[in-house]
Structures are given as C-alpha cells and as structure tokens.
N, C-alpha and C positions, 0 to 999 in steps of 0.2 A: 233325800232325793237329789239326784244330780240334775241341775238345770242346764249348764253348758260346760264345755271343756276348754281349757287354755293349754296349748301345747308349746313348750319352750325348748328349742334345740340349743345345746351348749357344747362348748369345747374350750377348756382352759379358761373359765370365766370366774375365777375366784374373786376377782375385784368387784364384779358387778352382780353376781348371782344372788347374794343375800338381800341387797337393796331391791332387786327385782321381785323376789319372792315375798318379802315383807309387805310390799304394796298390795299383794294379792290375798293376804290373810283374811281381810274383811270379806272379800268375795267368796272365799272358801267357807266362811261362816254362813253365808247366804245360800250355799248349795253348789257353788262352782267347783269343778274338779280341775286340779292343776297337775299336769304331767310334764316332767323334765326328761328329755331324751338326750343323753350325753354321747358324744362321739369319741369317747376314750380319753377323757382328760387325764393329764399326768400331774395336775396341780391339786388344790384342795377342793375343787368344785364338788365332787361326790360327797365329801364329808359335810360341806356347808349347806347342802340341801336337806339334810336330815330333819324331819319334823315340819318342814315348810312346804312340802308338796304331797300329793296323794299317791303318785307313782314316780319311781325313778328307774329308767331303763337305760342300759348301755349298749350301743351298737357301733357299727363302723362309722368313721368320720365323714359324713356326707349330709349336708343339711336337708336335702330333699328326702333322702332315706330316713333320716331322723324324724322328720315331720310326718312321713307316712306311717312309721312305726307308732308314733304317738297317736295319730288319728285312728289307727286300727284298734288301739287300746281304749279310745275315748268312749265314755258312756253318755255324754251330754247331747242335748238336742242340736246344738250348734257348736262348731269347733273354731277357736280363735288361735292363730299362729303368731306367737309373740316372740320377738327378738329380745335377748336378755338385756340389751342396753336401751330398750324402749319402754316408756312409762305410759300407762293408760290414763284417760281423763278421770278426775276425781268422781264424777257422776256416771261412771261407766255402766254400772248396773241399771241405772235409770234410763240411760240411752238405749241399752239393749232391750229393756222391757217395753220401750215405746215403739220398737220396730215391728211392723206387721209381718208375721211369720208366713212363710211359704215353703213348700217342699223343695223347690229348686231355687235356691236363694243364696246370694253371696255378696260380699262388699268389702269396703275398706274405709279407713279414716283419712282425713287430711293429716298432714304431718308438720311438725315444727321441730327445729333443732334446738338443743340446749345452748349452743353458742350465741353470744350476744352481738356479734359483728353484723352490721347492716346488710352485708352481702348474703348472709344466711337467710334473711327475710326474702331476698330476691330468689334464692335457690328454692326455698320452700314454695313460693308462689308458682315457680316454674314446674316443680314436681306435681303439685296439686292440680294445676290447670291441665298439664299434659295428661295426667291420669284420668281426669274427668272427661277430656275430649276423646281419648283413645280407648278408655275402658280397660287399660292395663294398670295393674297395681304392683307396687314394690313391697318387699317383705317388711320394710320399716313402717309401712302404713297399716300393719296388723290386718292381714287378710283373714276374713272369716267366711264361713259357709255352713249350710245345713249338712247333716250326715248324708241326706239323700243325694244332694248334688255332688258331694265329695265322691261318693261311691259311683255315681253315674259317669263321672269323667275319669275314674280310675286312679285318682290321687295325683300327687305331684310327679312329673317326669323325673326320673332319678338320674339327673345330670349334675355335673360338677359346679355349674354356675348358671344363672338366668332361669332357675327353676320357677321363680315367681312370675316372670314374663310368660314362660311356657304354660304355667298353670292358669294364668289369666286368660290366655287364648282358649284353653280347653273350656273354662267356665263360661266365657263369652259365647261359645257356640250353643249354650243352653239358655242363658239369660244375661242381660246387661247387669253390671254391678250397681249396688247401692253405694253411692259416693257420699259418705257422711262428712259434713263440714266440721264436726267436732274434731279437735286435734289430739293426736297422740304426740308425745315429745320423745325425740330420739337423739342418741349421742352424735356429737359432731367431731368425735375424736379422730377419725380417719381423715376428715376434711382439714382439721386444724394441723394434724401431723404432716400431711403431704401438701398442704396449700389448697385453698378453695378453688382457684381457677385451674390448677393442675388436675385436681380431682374431677372437676366438671368435664374437662376435655377427655380425661381418661374414661369416665363413665359413658360419655357420648361415643367414644371409639369402641368400647366394649359392646355397647348396645348395638351399634351399627354392624360390628363384626358378627355378632350373633345373628342379626337379621339376614346377613348375606351368606350365612351358613358355616362360619368358622366353628370348629369343634369346641364345645364348652370346656373340655379338659385343658385346651391351650389357653382359653380365655381365663380360666381359673388361675392358672400359673401367673398370668399377667396381673390379675386382680390382687393376688397375694403379694 
C-alpha cells in the first residue's frame, strides 16, 4: 500500500543522488513511494538511481515541469517535493503520521543549512520567520500537499524560476500552510561557493524582481 509519495527532481546530480535516496529506503519499506524525475542528466545520475526508487522518469530540464510530471505519477495520499541536496528529519514518518489529514492541506518544514558558520544560523532564522509570516515556502523547505489540493490549484506554474513562490501563492488561495518547526537540512554549497552575503543580496534581488514582474526566464539566467 502506498502511503505517501516523495518526488525528487534531478539534473546531473551524480554526487548527491545516492546519499539522498539511501536515506529514503527505510521510508520505502514503510510504504512510501519515491519518484525521481530527471531533466536529461548527462552524468551518471540515471544509472545511480537503479533499485533505489520506485519510478524514474526523464523529461525536459525544468524543475516545475519535472515536479508536475512526478506528481501526476504519484499514488500516495500526500506528495512531498524533495530537493536532492536536502535531508529529511530522522523521525520524518512519525512527524507525518501525527499530522491531522485534510483534503485541502499543504505545508513545509523549517530549514537548516549543513554549513557550520554562525551566519548560516542567522540566514536560517530569517528564512523560517519570513516563511511563517508570509505563508510563502521555498523548495528547500520540502513543500508537501494532499493530492486534492495539488489538483485544485493545477500544479506548479511551469516557469523557469520562482515556481515555489508561485505555487505557494496558489496554495494560499485555498488554505494557509502548516509551518512545521521540525527541520530539514539542506546544502549550503551555493552559499559557500558564492559567498553568504553575496548570495543573500542576489536572492533578495531575484525575489524582488519576480514580484515586480521580471520574466522568470531572465531571472533563471541570473540565478545560474
């Protein structure tokens, strides 16, 4: 019996994919379904997922499209959208079992970065507080929702960037999110590579530009 579905979009993730999927094997044994939706990786990602997921699908490289394809394949009662460099809490299944189910229901976790620098603790707090106040979730926070609310809003807007913000807006029009205080842990690799303050300013700019109507295709080019 399929309890819930975890959808993982990937693109050239041979470094991270096996560690991500290995953490999910205990959940698969409990009835969770794991779907990997690849955006046409040219590395070893497709080979490395063999035997570690329930479905592997290859589509065009666009995270929103990949997540929608995975959601349409999902058989679980609830769908969790997991980034390959994010790790779920050890007691994930117990957390989910304790959630009161509702037909139109969605939420996200608080987030913590792998990086140990004190400034990451400040960034985490800012992200979690902002999300709680605005009802807007980021993909790193593992957005989840029932099948019913996913279908009601028509899935993720298939845009090149900010699909998580756009989806949060759609979901908020039906119900406020459940903001779980339990933390998922996500990679700080982009922050450490580009500099924490530089990344903060860049993310603020991209978010502001999206809110004032700049084309997500242009923003995606800046993000990359």
